C-alpha positions in Angstrom: -8.6 -35.9 10.6 -10.6 -34.7 13.6 -13.9 -32.8 13.2 -12.2 -29.8 14.8 -9.4 -29.8 12.2 -12.0 -30.2 9.4 -13.9 -27.2 10.7 -10.9 -24.9 10.7 -10.9 -23.2 7.2 -7.9 -21.5 5.6 -8.1 -19.3 2.6 -7.1 -16.3 0.6 -8.4 -12.8 0.4 -7.5 -10.1 -2.1 -8.4 -6.7 -3.6 -6.7 -7.5 -6.9 -4.2 -4.6 -6.6 -2.9 -2.9 -9.8 -0.3 -0.7 -8.0 3.0 0.3 -9.6 5.7 -2.3 -9.2 8.1 -0.7 -6.6 11.2 -1.8 -8.5 10.2 -1.1 -12.2 7.3 1.3 -11.9 5.3 -0.8 -14.3 1.5 -1.1 -13.7 -0.3 -4.3 -14.5 -3.5 -3.8 -16.5 -6.9 -4.4 -14.9 -7.6 -7.1 -17.5 -4.4 -9.0 -16.8 -4.9 -8.8 -13.1 -8.4 -10.2 -13.5 -7.1 -13.1 -15.5 -4.4 -13.7 -12.9 -7.0 -13.8 -10.2 -8.9 -16.7 -11.9 -5.7 -18.6 -12.2 -5.1 -18.0 -8.4 -8.5 -19.2 -7.5 -8.1 -22.4 -9.5 -4.7 -23.1 -7.9 -6.1 -22.4 -4.4 -8.8 -25.1 -5.1 -6.2 -27.5 -6.4 -3.9 -27.2 -3.3 -6.8 -27.8 -0.9 -7.6 -24.3 0.4 -11.1 -23.8 1.7 -12.2 -20.3 0.7 -11.2 -17.5 -1.7 -12.5 -14.0 -1.1 -12.4 -10.8 -3.2 -13.1 -7.4 -1.8 -15.1 -4.8 -3.7 -13.3 -1.5 -4.5 -13.8 1.3 -7.0 -10.3 2.8 -7.3 -7.7 2.7 -10.1 -5.2 0.8 -7.9 -7.6 -2.2 -7.6 -9.4 -4.3 -10.3 -12.1 -5.8 -8.1 -15.2 -3.7 -8.5 -17.4 -6.8 -9.3 -16.3 -9.7 -7.0 -19.2 -12.0 -8.0 -18.3 -11.8 -11.7 -14.7 -12.7 -11.1 -15.6 -15.6 -8.8 -18.2 -16.9 -11.3 -15.4 -17.0 -13.9 -13.5 -19.4 -11.8 -16.4 -21.4 -10.4 -16.7 -24.0 -13.3 -12.9 -24.6 -13.1 -13.0 -25.4 -9.3 -14.5 -28.2 -7.3 -14.7 -27.5 -3.6 -13.4 -24.1 -2.7 -15.9 -21.7 -1.3 -16.2 -18.4 -3.1 -17.0 -15.2 -1.2 -16.9 -11.4 -1.4 -14.5 -9.9 1.1 -16.4 -7.6 1.3 -19.4 -6.4 -0.6 -19.9 -2.7 0.2 -23.6 -3.2 0.9 -24.2 0.4 1.9 -23.7 1.7 -1.6 -25.0 -1.3 -3.5 -28.6 -2.6 -4.0 -29.3 -5.6 -1.9 -31.5 -7.1 -4.6 -28.7 -7.1 -7.1 -26.2 -8.4 -4.5 -28.4 -11.3 -3.6 -29.1 -12.1 -7.3 -25.4 -11.9 -8.2 -24.4 -14.3 -5.4 -27.4 -16.5 -5.9 -26.3 -16.8 -9.5 -22.7 -17.6 -8.4 -24.2 -20.2 -6.0 -25.9 -21.9 -8.9 -22.8 -21.9 -11.1 -20.6 -23.2 -8.3 -23.3 -25.7 -7.1 -23.6 -24.3 -3.6 -20.2 -22.7 -2.8 -21.1 -18.9 -2.7 -21.1 -16.6 0.3 -21.6 -12.9 0.8 -19.5 -11.0 3.3 -21.3 -7.7 3.9 -19.5 -4.6 5.1 -19.8 -0.8 5.3 -16.4 -0.4 3.5 -13.2 1.3 4.6 -13.0 3.2 1.4 -15.7 5.7 0.4 -15.3 6.0 -3.4 -18.4 3.9 -4.0 -20.7 6.4 -2.2 -20.5 9.3 -4.7 -20.2 6.9 -7.6 -23.6 5.4 -6.9 -25.2 8.6 -5.6 -25.2 8.1 -1.9 -24.4 10.5 0.9 -21.8 9.7 3.6 -24.2 11.4 6.0 -26.3 8.3 5.7 -23.4 5.9 6.2 -24.8 4.0 9.2 -28.5 4.0 8.2 -27.7 2.8 4.7 -25.9 -0.3 6.0 -28.5 -1.1 8.6 -31.4 -0.8 6.1 -29.8 -2.7 3.3 -28.6 -5.5 5.6 -32.2 -5.9 6.8 -33.4 -6.1 3.2 -30.6 -8.6 2.2 -31.6 -10.9 5.0 -35.3 -10.7 4.0 -34.4 -11.6 0.4 -32.4 -14.5 1.7 -35.2 -15.8 3.9 -38.1 -15.5 1.6 -38.7 -15.9 -2.2 -41.2 -13.1 -2.1 -40.5 -10.0 -0.1 -42.5 -7.0 1.3 -40.1 -4.4 2.7 -40.0 -0.7 3.4 -37.2 1.5 4.6 -36.3 5.1 4.5 -33.5 5.3 1.9 -34.5 2.7 -0.7 -37.8 2.3 -2.6 -40.1 -0.1 -1.0 -40.8 -3.7 -2.3 -44.3 -5.0 -2.2 -44.7 -8.8 -2.4 -42.2 -9.2 -5.2 -40.1 -12.3 -6.0 -36.3 -12.3 -6.4 -34.6 -14.8 -8.6 -32.7 -17.0 -9.1 -32.9 -18.7 -5.7 -29.6 -20.1 -4.4 -28.7 -23.8 -4.1 -27.8 -23.2 -0.4 -30.7 -22.5 1.9 -29.9 -20.1 3.4 -27.2 -18.5 1.3 -24.4 -17.7 3.8 -24.2 -14.0 4.8 -21.3 -12.8 7.0 -20.7 -9.5 8.7 -17.3 -8.0 8.1 -15.9 -5.7 10.8 -12.8 -3.6 11.2 -13.0 -4.0 14.9 -15.9 -1.8 16.2 -18.0 -3.0 19.1 -21.2 -2.0 17.3 -20.4 -4.4 14.4 -19.7 -7.3 16.8 -22.9 -6.7 18.7 -25.0 -6.3 15.4 -23.6 -9.6 14.0 -24.2 -11.4 17.3 -27.8 -10.2 17.7 -28.6 -11.2 14.1 -26.9 -14.6 14.6 -24.6 -14.1 11.6 -21.0 -15.2 11.3 -18.4 -12.4 11.7 -15.1 -11.7 10.0 -12.7 -9.4 11.8 -10.0 -7.5 9.7 -6.9 -7.6 11.9 -4.3 -5.6 10.0 -2.4 -3.8 12.9 -1.6 -4.1 16.5 -1.8 -7.4 18.3 -4.4 -9.9 17.2 -5.1 -11.0 20.8 -6.5 -7.5 21.4 -9.6 -8.6 19.5 -10.5 -11.1 22.2 -12.9 -8.7 23.9 -14.7 -8.1 20.6 -15.1 -11.9 20.2 -16.5 -12.1 23.7 -18.9 -9.2 23.0 -20.1 -10.9 19.8 -20.8 -14.2 21.6 -22.5 -12.4 24.5 -24.8 -10.5 22.1 -25.6 -13.7 20.2 -26.5 -15.6 23.4 -28.7 -12.7 24.6 -30.6 -12.8 21.3 -31.2 -16.6 21.6 -28.5 -17.8 19.3 -26.0 -20.5 20.1 -22.6 -18.8 20.1 -20.8 -22.1 19.6 -22.5 -22.6 16.3 -21.5 -19.2 14.9 -18.3 -19.1 12.8 -15.7 -16.5 13.4 -13.1 -15.5 10.8 -10.1 -13.2 10.7 -8.4 -11.5 7.8 -4.8 -10.4 8.0 -2.1 -9.4 5.6 0.7 -11.8 5.0 2.9 -13.8 2.6 4.4 -17.3 2.5 7.7 -18.2 0.8 10.2 -21.0 1.1 12.2 -19.1 3.8 11.2 -16.3 6.2 13.9 -14.0 4.8 12.6 -14.5 1.3 9.0 -13.9 2.4 9.9 -10.6 4.2 12.1 -9.3 1.4 9.5 -10.0 -1.3 6.5 -8.7 0.7 8.0 -5.6 2.2 8.6 -3.3 -0.8 5.1 -3.5 -2.4 3.5 -3.4 1.1 5.5 -0.3 2.0 4.6 1.4 -1.3 0.8 0.8 -0.9 0.7 1.5 2.8 2.4 4.9 2.2 -0.2 5.7 -0.5 -3.0 4.9 1.9 -1.1 6.7 4.7 -1.0 10.0 2.7 -4.8 9.7 2.2 -5.6 9.0 5.8 -2.9 10.9 7.7 -0.8 8.0 8.8 3.0 8.2 9.3 5.5 6.6 7.0 5.5 2.8 6.8 9.0 1.7 7.7 10.9 -1.6 7.7 11.0 -1.4 11.5 7.2 -1.2 11.5 7.0 -4.1 9.2 9.5 -6.3 11.1 7.7 -5.6 14.4 4.3 -6.6 12.9 5.6 -9.9 11.5 6.8 -11.0 15.0 5.0 -13.9 16.6 2.3 -11.8 18.3 2.0 -9.2 15.5 -0.7 -8.8 12.8 1.5 -9.7 9.8 1.6 -13.4 8.8 4.9 -13.3 6.8 7.4 -16.1 6.8 8.1 -19.7 5.9 5.3 -22.3 6.2 6.3 -23.3 9.7 6.3 -19.8 11.1 3.0 -18.8 9.4 1.4 -22.0 10.7 2.7 -21.3 14.2 1.2 -17.8 14.2 -2.1 -19.2 12.8 -2.3 -21.8 15.6 -1.6 -19.1 18.2 -4.4 -16.9 16.7 -6.9 -19.8 16.9 -6.0 -20.3 20.6 -6.3 -16.6 21.3 -9.6 -15.9 19.6 -11.2 -19.3 18.9 -11.6 -18.6 15.2 -13.0 -21.1 12.7 -11.6 -19.5 9.5 -8.5 -17.6 8.6 -8.0 -15.4 5.5 -4.4 -14.6 4.4 -4.5 -11.4 2.5 -1.5 -12.0 0.3 -1.1 -9.0 -1.9 -1.2 -5.5 -0.3 0.7 -4.0 -3.2 1.7 -5.5 -6.6 3.7 -8.7 -6.4 4.9 -10.8 -9.4 2.2 -13.3 -10.3 4.6 -16.3 -10.0 5.4 -15.3 -6.4 1.7 -15.1 -5.5 1.1 -18.5 -7.0 4.0 -20.0 -5.0 2.6 -18.4 -1.8 -0.8 -20.0 -2.5 0.8 -23.3 -3.2 2.8 -23.2 0.1 -0.3 -22.1 2.0 -2.3 -25.1 0.8 0.4 -27.8 0.7 2.5 -26.8 3.7 0.9 -24.4 6.1 -2.7 -25.8 6.1 -1.5 -29.4 6.8 0.7 -28.2 9.7 -2.2 -26.3 11.2 -4.7 -29.1 10.8 -2.3 -31.7 12.2 -1.8 -29.6 15.3 -5.5 -29.1 15.8 -6.1 -32.8 15.3 -3.5 -33.6 18.0 -4.3 -31.0 20.6 -7.7 -29.6 19.7 
């Protein structure tokens, strides 16, 4: 396998949904969903996927308020898969604890932990932890600065405006990796792309609507900012995260994935003022140039290869479960992603670069 093919990583992202089953109305318990997640991570490792990411949420319809704890539960049962948050809501957390949690995970996994830091698209964590949304942007900027200082030095002296200062204090344990990887997660704002580029940090774009190729200007902006700041853009990884599902046939994938996706998207739509999510919307998004990666292994691989050509990405996260799907179907999708989709993508990259 070529170095290019090896450098293209394929993985899973999830929020560990506990939404009502659209057919039965039953709701899986948080405890069961957490145990299912560990089984999914272990399978993802076994079938050769590269990375598994868990997003932090503080809502009743998700079980993932502590990604590092869940990832650490699976770490001793896995061998090579990288384990990351997707994302850590850094604005409402404490950077010291975030660093300590993922440094601990790095030790347990022997150097496979990552942090993906974001401002968060949900706001429940802000009142929960006593923060004001009026400080949304300043909180993230300050806390990212502190997180990077903690990563770069065992003892830190730091002062900001919204968190108590630190005066030459050590933070432990130290990670196996030096430095511990920190990514910036972006929903697609130019400011996030520029910030990540200036800091020389890898970036992950959440592409959950529209046409993925529309993110090309943001990729260019990111690389331009990196170059201006003295970083080599060619050495900075770029990832994308998109909803999708893999089944043995495209028809089966669409029929399984649509009902729970529609149910959850309509819940979010009522909260955010979106219109109803219809089958026509879904079918349009799963076309070749759409943002949904739903289909059989060959079709999903074709879309992934096209995305790599459009944006030059190094990593792709398939966000399999938007709403609740049966655990057996999730496991089958993970199996197909690792044993069918990933080899197709890597073979194509090895042949054509």
